[in-house]
N, C-alpha and C positions, 0 to 999 in steps of 0.2 A: 444416176439420181432416184431417189426413192419415190415412190409414185404421190405421197403422202406432204412430200415436201413443201410444197405450195400452197396449200390447204389448211386452213386454220378450223378452230372449234366451230367459228360462228357458219362457216361453207357446211359443216357438218350438220349443225342445227337446222339450219335453212333450206337443205335439200330435201327434206323430211315433207312430203306432201300430202299425206293422210294417214289415220289410224283407223282400222276398220274392225269390229269386231263381232264373232260368229259365237254361235250356241249350238251344240250336237250332241248328240249321244254316243256317236263313233268316234273312235280316238284315230288321230291321225287327220293331217290338214287336206290331204289329198280328194277327201268327198266334199268340201266345204262349196258351197254355191249360192244363189242370192237366196234360196227360201232358209238360209242358217245364219244369214246376215241380220244382227242385232240392229247395228247402225254404222255411223261412223263421223269423225270429225275431220275436218281440211284445213289447210292453210287459210283458206279465203276469208275467214272471219278472226283469225288470229287464235282461234281456239286450240291450236296445237301448243302454243309458247304460253299456256297457263301453267300456272304451280297446279292445279286442279282438273283434271280433264272427268267429263260428264258425259257419256254415252247413253241415250235414253235409245231403248227397244220401239222400233217401229211397229211391233205387234209382240204381243206375249210369245215369248219362246222357253221351251223347256229343255234341258238337255246336261249332260254329267261334265262337258268338257267345255272350257270357254278359250277361244284362242284371239289374239290381237296381232293382227297384219298391219305391218308398217311399210306404206309406199313412197317410194322417193319420187322428186320433180323430174319431168322427163325432158323437159327444155335446157338443163344446163350443163356445163362443160362436163363436170363430173357428176356421177349420180350416187355418190358416196353419201350417206347421211347416217347420224346417230340416233337412238331412241333408248332412252333409257325410262322404264316403268319400277318406280320403287315400292310400289304397292297397289296391288288390283282389288276391289271391293266387288262382289256381286250381289245383286240386293234384289228382293222382290217388291 
């Protein structure tokens, strides 16, 4: 039996918990921490399921690289999720 046999697209979509956005001058996600976090959106107010997602930085950040981190819901049978970003715009 294939692991994805009983999982439909809706399960992949609703297993997504949050998108966090980071800005940093260094390449490589391993250096990211709370100080480089711009902000996040979560499933709590259905912001993840809108056609256009807007993340406003909590404080002004400068950086050469922008990272978008997707996190899955922790209390589900499967933690598989799907996140597709068609376009990312960064502006001041």
